[in-house]
C-alpha positions in Angstrom: 15.8 -24.8 -17.3 18.8 -23.7 -15.2 18.9 -24.9 -11.6 19.3 -23.0 -8.3 23.1 -22.9 -8.5 23.0 -21.4 -12.0 20.6 -18.7 -11.0 22.6 -17.8 -7.9 25.9 -17.8 -9.7 24.6 -15.5 -12.4 23.2 -13.2 -9.6 26.7 -13.1 -8.0 28.3 -12.3 -11.4 25.7 -9.7 -12.5 25.2 -7.7 -9.3 28.4 -5.7 -9.6 27.4 -4.7 -13.2 24.0 -3.7 -12.0 25.5 -1.5 -9.3 27.9 0.1 -11.9 24.9 0.9 -14.2 22.9 2.2 -11.3 25.7 4.4 -10.1 26.2 5.8 -13.7 22.5 6.6 -14.1 22.4 8.2 -10.6 25.1 10.6 -11.7 23.5 11.3 -15.0 20.1 11.9 -13.5 21.7 13.7 -10.5 19.9 11.3 -8.1 21.5 10.3 -4.7 23.1 6.9 -4.4 21.8 4.5 -1.7 23.9 4.0 1.4 26.8 1.6 1.5 24.8 -0.7 3.8 21.9 -0.8 1.4 24.2 -1.7 -1.5 25.4 -4.6 0.7 21.9 -5.6 1.6 21.0 -5.3 -2.1 23.3 -8.1 -2.9 21.3 -10.5 -0.7 18.0 -9.2 -2.1 19.3 -9.5 -5.7 20.5 -13.0 -5.0 17.1 -14.0 -3.6 15.3 -12.3 -6.4 17.2 -14.2 -9.0 15.7 -17.5 -7.7 12.4 -16.4 -6.3 10.3 -17.2 -9.5 11.1 -20.9 -8.9 9.3 -20.8 -5.6 6.4 -22.3 -7.7 8.5 -25.5 -8.4 7.7 -28.3 -6.0 11.4 -29.3 -5.6 12.8 -25.8 -5.3 15.4 -25.3 -2.6 14.1 -21.7 -2.0 10.5 -22.9 -1.7 11.5 -25.4 1.0 13.5 -22.8 2.9 10.6 -20.3 2.8 8.0 -22.8 3.7 9.9 -24.1 6.8 10.8 -20.6 7.8 7.1 -19.6 7.7 6.1 -22.7 9.6 8.7 -22.0 12.3 7.6 -18.4 12.6 3.9 -19.5 12.9 4.7 -22.1 15.5 6.8 -19.6 17.5 4.2 -16.8 17.5 1.3 -19.2 18.1 3.1 -20.8 21.1 4.1 -17.4 22.6 1.0 -15.3 21.7 -1.7 -17.9 21.2 -3.6 -16.1 18.5 -5.7 -19.1 17.4 -6.3 -20.2 21.0 -7.6 -16.7 21.9 -9.7 -16.5 18.7 -11.6 -19.7 19.6 -11.5 -19.0 23.4 -9.6 -22.2 24.2 -7.2 -20.8 26.8 -8.4 -23.3 29.5 -7.9 -26.3 27.2 -4.4 -25.4 26.1 -3.1 -24.4 29.5 0.0 -26.5 29.7 3.1 -26.0 27.6 2.9 -29.4 26.1 -0.6 -28.8 24.9 0.4 -25.3 23.6 3.3 -26.7 21.7 1.1 -29.4 20.2 -1.5 -26.9 19.2 1.2 -24.5 17.8 2.8 -27.3 15.8 -0.6 -28.4 14.4 -1.3 -24.8 13.3 2.2 -24.6 11.7 1.6 -27.8 9.8 -1.8 -26.6 8.6 -0.2 -23.4 7.3 2.5 -25.5 5.6 -0.2 -27.4 3.8 -2.0 -24.2 2.9 1.2 -22.9 1.3 1.2 -25.9 -1.0 -2.3 -25.0 -2.3 -1.7 -21.2 -2.6 1.5 -21.3 -4.6 0.6 -21.5 -8.3 1.9 -24.3 -10.6 5.4 -24.1 -12.1 5.9 -21.8 -15.1 2.6 -20.1 -14.3 2.0 -16.5 -13.3 5.3 -16.2 -11.3 7.2 -16.7 -14.6 6.0 -13.5 -16.2 7.5 -10.0 -16.6 4.5 -8.6 -14.7 5.4 -10.6 -11.7 8.9 -9.1 -11.8 7.5 -5.6 -11.8 5.0 -6.4 -9.1 7.8 -8.0 -7.0 10.0 -5.0 -7.4 7.1 -2.7 -6.5 6.4 -4.8 -3.3 10.1 -4.6 -2.3 10.2 -0.8 -3.0 6.9 -0.2 -1.1 7.9 -2.4 1.8 11.2 -0.7 2.4 9.7 2.8 1.8 6.8 2.1 4.2 9.2 0.9 6.9 12.0 3.5 6.6 10.7 6.4 4.5 14.1 6.7 2.6 13.3 7.0 -1.1 16.9 6.6 -2.5 17.3 3.3 -0.7 13.8 2.0 -1.5 14.2 2.9 -5.2 17.5 1.0 -5.4 16.1 -2.1 -3.7 13.0 -2.1 -5.8 14.9 -1.8 -9.1 17.5 -4.4 -8.3 14.9 -6.9 -7.0 13.0 -6.5 -10.3 16.2 -6.9 -12.3 17.2 -10.0 -10.3 13.8 -11.5 -11.0 14.1 -10.6 -14.7 17.5 -12.2 -14.8 15.9 -15.4 -13.7 13.3 -15.2 -16.5 15.9 -14.4 -19.1 18.0 -17.4 -18.1 14.9 -19.7 -18.2 13.9 -18.4 -21.6 17.2 -18.7 -23.4 19.1 -21.5 -21.6 18.7 -25.0 -20.4 20.9 -27.2 -18.3 22.1 -30.6 -19.3 24.5 -32.7 -17.2 25.5 -29.6 -15.2 26.3 -27.6 -18.3 24.4 -24.5 -19.3 23.4 -24.5 -23.0 21.7 -22.0 -25.3 18.3 -23.1 -26.5 17.9 -23.6 -30.2 15.7 -20.9 -31.7 13.9 -22.2 -34.8 
């Protein structure tokens, strides 16, 4: 199984090729190209997509980044907005900043623990072609819902699914030994 660096390096190498093919098919189908900014943003999304299936691996770099980012966001919003405090009507108990930051941190840690139970086991449902298509559809829908620009949403949806599929292809046909990528034997 290739590691984080391999997936990212392949994403960096393949993204220009994907853009060339997209540009070709856009001209053939007479469909407008996305904006230059979206093609630039697409590189980041493609790069993330090429490693996102490994979010189900306990030692995944990306999983750790996402988990701590979510925990930080939860702590920030809970401290500033106090959603849980208001839900349970505990405003008087958590009046001081020190109590609010303690409660916010506690909620963040609970969410971090919950993340560990929600994410499926490695090589489970996140390592399937269907997950790639669902992921691409989510990226497409999310962008379209926010900005209502079809040409950009379609591009981002397609490249995110292709990045995800690139990861699955690498995992299927290659393994890494001592830092070297090797083709798996097919018998």
